[in-house]
C-alpha positions in Angstrom: 23.4 4.9 -3.5 20.2 7.0 -1.0 18.1 9.2 -3.5 18.0 13.2 -1.8 15.6 15.9 -2.6 16.4 18.7 -5.2 15.2 21.1 -2.3 18.1 20.3 -0.2 20.5 19.8 -2.7 23.7 22.1 -2.9 22.9 22.9 -6.8 19.4 23.8 -6.0 18.3 27.6 -6.9 14.4 28.0 -5.6 12.0 30.3 -8.2 9.9 32.6 -6.3 6.7 34.5 -8.0 5.1 37.5 -7.1 2.4 38.3 -4.5 0.1 40.7 -3.4 2.1 41.0 -0.4 4.9 40.1 -1.6 8.0 37.0 -3.0 6.7 33.5 -2.6 8.9 30.1 -2.8 7.3 28.2 -5.8 7.5 24.2 -5.6 9.4 24.8 -8.9 13.3 24.9 -8.6 16.7 25.1 -11.7 18.7 22.8 -11.1 22.9 23.9 -12.1 23.9 20.8 -12.9 21.0 19.4 -15.1 20.9 22.8 -16.0 16.9 22.2 -16.2 13.7 23.6 -14.4 12.6 20.4 -11.7 10.3 20.7 -9.0 11.7 20.9 -5.4 10.8 17.5 -4.5 12.4 15.6 -7.0 15.6 13.4 -6.7 18.4 12.5 -8.8 22.7 10.4 -8.3 24.0 14.1 -8.8 22.3 15.3 -5.2 25.4 17.5 -2.7 25.0 18.4 1.1 24.3 22.2 0.6 25.4 22.2 4.6 28.9 24.5 2.9 26.6 26.5 1.3 23.4 27.6 3.7 26.6 28.6 6.0 28.0 30.4 3.7 25.0 31.7 3.3 24.3 32.6 6.7 27.4 34.2 7.6 27.3 36.7 4.7 23.7 37.7 6.1 25.3 37.8 9.6 28.2 40.9 8.4 24.9 42.7 6.6 23.1 42.7 9.4 25.8 43.9 11.8 26.7 46.2 9.1 22.8 47.8 9.1 23.0 47.0 13.1 26.4 49.1 13.2 24.4 52.1 10.3 21.3 52.1 13.0 23.7 53.3 15.9 25.4 56.3 14.2 21.8 57.3 12.8 20.6 57.3 16.0 23.8 59.1 17.7 23.4 61.9 15.2 19.8 61.9 15.4 19.9 61.6 19.2 22.9 64.6 19.4 20.9 67.3 17.2 18.1 66.8 19.5 20.5 67.8 22.4 21.6 71.0 20.3 18.0 72.0 19.5 
C-alpha cells in the first residue's frame, strides 16, 4: 500500500501561528487518528482520502458566502431607499 502525506489526509487538522499581518499555517498538524502532533509531510498507514471532507467544507463555504451576499444586497437596498427619501 502506498503511503500518503498527512496534508492530504482526512484526519489532518492544520495548526496556525499568529503573525503581525494575520494567521499563517505552520508545518505542524494534529492527527485525530494518532492523537498527536505531526508535520504535514509525514506519512502513515492510516491515510484516509479527504475528498469528502473537502467537499463538505466547500459546500459550507458557499452557503455562508450566499448568505453574506444576500445580507449585503439587503443593506444596499435599505441604504438606497434612505437616500431616495432624503
